[in-house]
C-alpha angles and dihedrals in degrees: 000000000000119000116244113253114191118223114270123235130201123241089249090054091050091051091050089049091052092048092048092048091048092051091047093049094048090043092051090053100043104031094074090049092047091050091046091241094124139038127072125270120214132213123203129195107195118174123225097259108015121199128195090246092047088054091052096248123149127206094272092050092048090052091052092048088051090051088053090055100261103126097167131048090234090061094055098032096095092051093046096048096042113123128184120240108228098183118129140183121253089211091055090049092051092047090051091050091050091049094050095045091044091051091050092050091048093051091049091048094050092044096046096099094048092046090050092050093049093047090047090051094050101037105018131241120308 
C-alpha cells in the first residue's frame, strides 16, 4: 500500500492563497453591511418634553446619567427609549440556508479525491 503524499504548493502559491482567503474573509464580513443586509436598526419613541420619571428612571439611574454627561432627561431620552428592530426577511433566511448548504456540498465535492486517498492509505482499498 502506497503512502499518501499530498500535493505540494510553491511559496508563491501559498502567498496567493493567503491573500485570497483574507479578501474572502473581509468580504464575507463587510459585504452584508455594505448591502444593508446586516446590522440592527433602532426605533426610538421620544415624547415632546421627556422627564426622568416619564422615562422610568430612578434616582440612582439619574445620577449615573449625570455622571455620563446627560444633565437633562431630553439629552438621554433617545438612548433610553431606543429599541432594536428584530424583524427579518424569510427570503434572506432561505438564501442564507442555500448558500451555507451549497458551500458545504462544494467543499465535500472538491475534497472527495483527497478524502478517498487518505481513507485508502489508513484503511486500504475496498
